[in-house]
C-alpha positions as CSV (number, residue, x, y, z in Angstrom):
1,M,-5.1,8.8,9.9
2,S,-4.9,8.5,6.1
3,A,-1.6,6.7,6.3
4,A,-2.9,4.3,8.8
5,H,-5.9,3.5,6.7
6,A,-3.8,3.0,3.6
7,R,-1.6,0.6,5.6
8,S,-4.6,-1.4,6.7
9,D,-5.7,-1.8,3.0
10,G,-2.2,-2.9,2.0
11,H,-1.9,-5.4,4.8
12,G,-5.5,-6.7,4.0
13,A,-4.4,-7.3,0.4
14,V,-8.2,-7.4,-0.3
15,V,-8.3,-4.0,-1.9
16,A,-4.7,-4.4,-3.3
17,S,-5.7,-7.8,-4.9
18,P,-7.1,-6.1,-8.1
19,A,-4.5,-3.4,-8.1
20,V,-1.6,-5.9,-7.8
21,E,-3.0,-8.0,-10.6
22,E,-3.1,-4.9,-12.8
23,K,0.2,-3.4,-11.8
24,P,2.4,-5.4,-9.4
25,V,5.3,-2.9,-9.6
26,P,3.4,0.2,-8.5
27,A,1.9,-1.8,-5.6
28,T,5.4,-2.5,-4.2
29,L,6.3,1.2,-4.6
30,G,3.2,2.1,-2.6
31,F,4.5,0.0,0.3
32,E,7.8,1.8,0.3
33,A,5.9,5.1,0.3
34,F,4.1,4.1,3.4
35,D,7.4,3.3,5.1
36,D,8.6,6.8,4.2
37,V,5.5,8.3,5.8
38,D,6.1,6.3,9.0
39,E,9.7,7.6,9.2
40,I,8.5,11.2,8.7
């Protein structure tokens, strides 16, 4: 469930908005991490 929730936040871009502004690189890495979780 945690992964699903995180995915929703990322897609929403609402919660990621501030994070992306602060660090755009880490935000992208987060998306990749979610993909990994999906594969697992």
